[in-house]
SESE-763957 format. One record per residue (C-alpha): chain; z, x, y; residue in three letters; residue number from 1. Coordinates in steps of 0.25 Angstrom, whole numbers, plus 5000, padded with zeros to 4 digits. Layout:
% residues N
<node ch="A" z="Z" x="X" y="Y" aa="ALA" i="NUM"/>
...
***
This chain:
% residues 172
<node ch="A" z="5090" x="4749" y="4899" aa="MET" i="1"/>
<node ch="A" z="5076" x="4744" y="4896" aa="LYS" i="2"/>
<node ch="A" z="5074" x="4729" y="4897" aa="ARG" i="3"/>
<node ch="A" z="5062" x="4721" y="4893" aa="ILE" i="4"/>
<node ch="A" z="5060" x="4708" y="4902" aa="ILE" i="5"/>
<node ch="A" z="5049" x="4698" y="4901" aa="THR" i="6"/>
<node ch="A" z="5045" x="4688" y="4911" aa="SER" i="7"/>
<node ch="A" z="5035" x="4677" y="4912" aa="THR" i="8"/>
<node ch="A" z="5029" x="4675" y="4926" aa="VAL" i="9"/>
<node ch="A" z="5019" x="4667" y="4933" aa="LEU" i="10"/>
<node ch="A" z="5006" x="4675" y="4933" aa="ASN" i="11"/>
<node ch="A" z="5004" x="4676" y="4948" aa="ARG" i="12"/>
<node ch="A" z="5000" x="4687" y="4958" aa="ALA" i="13"/>
<node ch="A" z="5012" x="4696" y="4963" aa="GLY" i="14"/>
<node ch="A" z="5022" x="4692" y="4951" aa="VAL" i="15"/>
<node ch="A" z="5022" x="4706" y="4945" aa="LEU" i="16"/>
<node ch="A" z="5024" x="4713" y="4959" aa="ASN" i="17"/>
<node ch="A" z="5036" x="4704" y="4962" aa="ARG" i="18"/>
<node ch="A" z="5042" x="4706" y="4949" aa="ILE" i="19"/>
<node ch="A" z="5040" x="4722" y="4949" aa="THR" i="20"/>
<node ch="A" z="5045" x="4721" y="4963" aa="GLY" i="21"/>
<node ch="A" z="5058" x="4715" y="4958" aa="LEU" i="22"/>
<node ch="A" z="5060" x="4726" y="4948" aa="PHE" i="23"/>
<node ch="A" z="5058" x="4736" y="4959" aa="THR" i="24"/>
<node ch="A" z="5067" x="4730" y="4969" aa="LYS" i="25"/>
<node ch="A" z="5078" x="4730" y="4959" aa="ARG" i="26"/>
<node ch="A" z="5075" x="4745" y="4954" aa="ASN" i="27"/>
<node ch="A" z="5072" x="4741" y="4940" aa="PHE" i="28"/>
<node ch="A" z="5062" x="4750" y="4932" aa="ASN" i="29"/>
<node ch="A" z="5051" x="4743" y="4925" aa="ILE" i="30"/>
<node ch="A" z="5047" x="4751" y="4913" aa="GLU" i="31"/>
<node ch="A" z="5035" x="4742" y="4910" aa="SER" i="32"/>
<node ch="A" z="5030" x="4729" y="4914" aa="ILE" i="33"/>
<node ch="A" z="5019" x="4721" y="4907" aa="SER" i="34"/>
<node ch="A" z="5013" x="4708" y="4912" aa="VAL" i="35"/>
<node ch="A" z="5003" x="4699" y="4906" aa="GLY" i="36"/>
<node ch="A" z="4998" x="4684" y="4905" aa="HIS" i="37"/>
<node ch="A" z="5006" x="4675" y="4895" aa="THR" i="38"/>
<node ch="A" z="5001" x="4664" y="4887" aa="GLU" i="39"/>
<node ch="A" z="5000" x="4656" y="4900" aa="THR" i="40"/>
<node ch="A" z="4990" x="4661" y="4910" aa="SER" i="41"/>
<node ch="A" z="4999" x="4659" y="4922" aa="ASP" i="42"/>
<node ch="A" z="5011" x="4666" y="4916" aa="ILE" i="43"/>
<node ch="A" z="5013" x="4681" y="4914" aa="SER" i="44"/>
<node ch="A" z="5023" x="4689" y="4906" aa="ARG" i="45"/>
<node ch="A" z="5029" x="4702" y="4911" aa="MET" i="46"/>
<node ch="A" z="5037" x="4711" y="4903" aa="THR" i="47"/>
<node ch="A" z="5046" x="4722" y="4909" aa="PHE" i="48"/>
<node ch="A" z="5053" x="4733" y="4903" aa="VAL" i="49"/>
<node ch="A" z="5064" x="4737" y="4913" aa="VAL" i="50"/>
<node ch="A" z="5075" x="4747" y="4914" aa="HIS" i="51"/>
<node ch="A" z="5088" x="4741" y="4919" aa="VAL" i="52"/>
<node ch="A" z="5102" x="4747" y="4919" aa="GLU" i="53"/>
<node ch="A" z="5109" x="4736" y="4912" aa="ASP" i="54"/>
<node ch="A" z="5109" x="4722" y="4907" aa="ASP" i="55"/>
<node ch="A" z="5113" x="4717" y="4921" aa="LYS" i="56"/>
<node ch="A" z="5101" x="4724" y="4927" aa="ALA" i="57"/>
<node ch="A" z="5092" x="4717" y="4916" aa="ALA" i="58"/>
<node ch="A" z="5098" x="4704" y="4920" aa="GLU" i="59"/>
<node ch="A" z="5095" x="4706" y="4935" aa="GLN" i="60"/>
<node ch="A" z="5080" x="4709" y="4931" aa="VAL" i="61"/>
<node ch="A" z="5078" x="4696" y="4924" aa="THR" i="62"/>
<node ch="A" z="5085" x="4688" y="4935" aa="LYS" i="63"/>
<node ch="A" z="5077" x="4695" y="4945" aa="GLN" i="64"/>
<node ch="A" z="5064" x="4692" y="4938" aa="LEU" i="65"/>
<node ch="A" z="5068" x="4677" y="4936" aa="HIS" i="66"/>
<node ch="A" z="5069" x="4676" y="4951" aa="LYS" i="67"/>
<node ch="A" z="5055" x="4679" y="4953" aa="GLN" i="68"/>
<node ch="A" z="5047" x="4667" y="4956" aa="ILE" i="69"/>
<node ch="A" z="5035" x="4669" y="4946" aa="ASP" i="70"/>
<node ch="A" z="5044" x="4673" y="4935" aa="VAL" i="71"/>
<node ch="A" z="5045" x="4662" y="4924" aa="LEU" i="72"/>
<node ch="A" z="5054" x="4669" y="4913" aa="LYS" i="73"/>
<node ch="A" z="5061" x="4682" y="4911" aa="VAL" i="74"/>
<node ch="A" z="5066" x="4687" y="4898" aa="HIS" i="75"/>
<node ch="A" z="5074" x="4700" y="4895" aa="ASP" i="76"/>
<node ch="A" z="5069" x="4703" y="4881" aa="ILE" i="77"/>
<node ch="A" z="5076" x="4716" y="4879" aa="THR" i="78"/>
<node ch="A" z="5086" x="4712" y="4869" aa="ASN" i="79"/>
<node ch="A" z="5077" x="4701" y="4862" aa="GLN" i="80"/>
<node ch="A" z="5068" x="4702" y="4850" aa="ALA" i="81"/>
<node ch="A" z="5055" x="4705" y="4857" aa="ALA" i="82"/>
<node ch="A" z="5041" x="4712" y="4854" aa="VAL" i="83"/>
<node ch="A" z="5038" x="4722" y="4865" aa="ALA" i="84"/>
<node ch="A" z="5025" x="4730" y="4865" aa="ARG" i="85"/>
<node ch="A" z="5018" x="4740" y="4874" aa="GLU" i="86"/>
<node ch="A" z="5003" x="4744" y="4874" aa="LEU" i="87"/>
<node ch="A" z="4999" x="4758" y="4876" aa="ALA" i="88"/>
<node ch="A" z="4985" x="4764" y="4878" aa="LEU" i="89"/>
<node ch="A" z="4985" x="4779" y="4875" aa="ILE" i="90"/>
<node ch="A" z="4973" x="4788" y="4878" aa="LYS" i="91"/>
<node ch="A" z="4974" x="4801" y="4870" aa="VAL" i="92"/>
<node ch="A" z="4966" x="4813" y="4869" aa="THR" i="93"/>
<node ch="A" z="4959" x="4813" y="4855" aa="SER" i="94"/>
<node ch="A" z="4948" x="4822" y="4850" aa="PRO" i="95"/>
<node ch="A" z="4940" x="4816" y="4839" aa="VAL" i="96"/>
<node ch="A" z="4947" x="4826" y="4829" aa="ALA" i="97"/>
<node ch="A" z="4961" x="4820" y="4832" aa="MET" i="98"/>
<node ch="A" z="4958" x="4805" y="4831" aa="ARG" i="99"/>
<node ch="A" z="4962" x="4803" y="4817" aa="ASN" i="100"/>
<node ch="A" z="4975" x="4810" y="4819" aa="GLU" i="101"/>
<node ch="A" z="4977" x="4801" y="4831" aa="MET" i="102"/>
<node ch="A" z="4974" x="4788" y="4823" aa="TYR" i="103"/>
<node ch="A" z="4984" x="4792" y="4813" aa="ALA" i="104"/>
<node ch="A" z="4994" x="4795" y="4824" aa="LEU" i="105"/>
<node ch="A" z="4993" x="4781" y="4831" aa="ILE" i="106"/>
<node ch="A" z="4991" x="4773" y="4818" aa="GLU" i="107"/>
<node ch="A" z="5007" x="4771" y="4815" aa="PRO" i="108"/>
<node ch="A" z="5008" x="4766" y="4829" aa="PHE" i="109"/>
<node ch="A" z="4997" x="4755" y="4827" aa="ARG" i="110"/>
<node ch="A" z="4990" x="4761" y="4839" aa="ALA" i="111"/>
<node ch="A" z="4975" x="4760" y="4840" aa="THR" i="112"/>
<node ch="A" z="4964" x="4769" y="4846" aa="ILE" i="113"/>
<node ch="A" z="4957" x="4759" y="4856" aa="ILE" i="114"/>
<node ch="A" z="4947" x="4769" y="4863" aa="ASP" i="115"/>
<node ch="A" z="4941" x="4782" y="4858" aa="VAL" i="116"/>
<node ch="A" z="4934" x="4792" y="4867" aa="SER" i="117"/>
<node ch="A" z="4929" x="4807" y="4864" aa="ARG" i="118"/>
<node ch="A" z="4942" x="4813" y="4868" aa="ASP" i="119"/>
<node ch="A" z="4953" x="4802" y="4868" aa="SER" i="120"/>
<node ch="A" z="4957" x="4789" y="4862" aa="VAL" i="121"/>
<node ch="A" z="4965" x="4777" y="4868" aa="ILE" i="122"/>
<node ch="A" z="4976" x="4772" y="4859" aa="ILE" i="123"/>
<node ch="A" z="4982" x="4758" y="4860" aa="GLN" i="124"/>
<node ch="A" z="4997" x="4757" y="4855" aa="ALA" i="125"/>
<node ch="A" z="5006" x="4745" y="4856" aa="THR" i="126"/>
<node ch="A" z="5021" x="4744" y="4853" aa="GLY" i="127"/>
<node ch="A" z="5034" x="4747" y="4858" aa="THR" i="128"/>
<node ch="A" z="5036" x="4756" y="4870" aa="SER" i="129"/>
<node ch="A" z="5042" x="4766" y="4860" aa="GLU" i="130"/>
<node ch="A" z="5030" x="4765" y="4851" aa="LYS" i="131"/>
<node ch="A" z="5021" x="4768" y="4863" aa="ILE" i="132"/>
<node ch="A" z="5029" x="4780" y="4867" aa="GLU" i="133"/>
<node ch="A" z="5029" x="4785" y="4853" aa="ALA" i="134"/>
<node ch="A" z="5013" x="4785" y="4851" aa="ILE" i="135"/>
<node ch="A" z="5011" x="4791" y="4865" aa="ILE" i="136"/>
<node ch="A" z="5021" x="4802" y="4861" aa="ASP" i="137"/>
<node ch="A" z="5013" x="4805" y="4848" aa="LEU" i="138"/>
<node ch="A" z="5000" x="4805" y="4856" aa="LEU" i="139"/>
<node ch="A" z="5004" x="4815" y="4867" aa="LYS" i="140"/>
<node ch="A" z="5000" x="4827" y="4859" aa="PRO" i="141"/>
<node ch="A" z="4986" x="4822" y="4858" aa="TYR" i="142"/>
<node ch="A" z="4985" x="4821" y="4873" aa="GLY" i="143"/>
<node ch="A" z="4988" x="4807" y="4879" aa="VAL" i="144"/>
<node ch="A" z="4979" x="4805" y="4891" aa="LYS" i="145"/>
<node ch="A" z="4983" x="4791" y="4896" aa="GLU" i="146"/>
<node ch="A" z="4993" x="4781" y="4892" aa="VAL" i="147"/>
<node ch="A" z="4994" x="4766" y="4897" aa="THR" i="148"/>
<node ch="A" z="5005" x="4757" y="4892" aa="ARG" i="149"/>
<node ch="A" z="5007" x="4742" y="4895" aa="THR" i="150"/>
<node ch="A" z="5022" x="4742" y="4895" aa="GLY" i="151"/>
<node ch="A" z="5031" x="4733" y="4886" aa="THR" i="152"/>
<node ch="A" z="5027" x="4719" y="4883" aa="ILE" i="153"/>
<node ch="A" z="5037" x="4710" y="4876" aa="ALA" i="154"/>
<node ch="A" z="5040" x="4696" y="4870" aa="LEU" i="155"/>
<node ch="A" z="5052" x="4691" y="4863" aa="LYS" i="156"/>
<node ch="A" z="5050" x="4689" y="4848" aa="ARG" i="157"/>
<node ch="A" z="5049" x="4674" y="4843" aa="GLY" i="158"/>
<node ch="A" z="5059" x="4664" y="4845" aa="THR" i="159"/>
<node ch="A" z="5073" x="4670" y="4849" aa="GLN" i="160"/>
<node ch="A" z="5086" x="4664" y="4852" aa="LYS" i="161"/>
<node ch="A" z="5090" x="4667" y="4867" aa="THR" i="162"/>
<node ch="A" z="5102" x="4676" y="4866" aa="SER" i="163"/>
<node ch="A" z="5112" x="4677" y="4877" aa="SER" i="164"/>
<node ch="A" z="5107" x="4691" y="4880" aa="SER" i="165"/>
<node ch="A" z="5093" x="4686" y="4883" aa="GLU" i="166"/>
<node ch="A" z="5090" x="4684" y="4897" aa="LYS" i="167"/>
<node ch="A" z="5080" x="4673" y="4899" aa="VAL" i="168"/>
<node ch="A" z="5076" x="4668" y="4913" aa="THR" i="169"/>
<node ch="A" z="5066" x="4657" y="4915" aa="SER" i="170"/>
<node ch="A" z="5062" x="4647" y="4926" aa="ILE" i="171"/>
<node ch="A" z="5054" x="4639" y="4916" aa="LEU" i="172"/>
***
């Protein structure tokens, strides 16, 4: 089962290496990991999409993350109301004659063309992982040259009551 886990950590050298090592030692597969600064310059937020066998394994992941010295908070937001997005840049073969067709194809996805060259375009798409997969599949017949994706980033929506199923761990 796929789980989305967010963690706030101290922004120090080696934190990412220690945390990914934790996942490796316990044989958990990280589907995606995204890290970036938060509203506080010395704190970063990590978002992991992890495949685990069951709820017990998911609980083990959060407990092991909390044991890390630089980890401040851990949230398993899989079953919470959350906003989750991914960014993809997709380079597609695009002769000039096909560009209008390509614009029409990407418009329903609210994707944009951010770079144009003589024989290709780079398309920027944001949305759920499923939406990104869908636009890539539609663009394949045109000749997808390269794809790069950020992985999922997520935040819980607004103010929510903590349910008994939510696993929150904090040292603050």
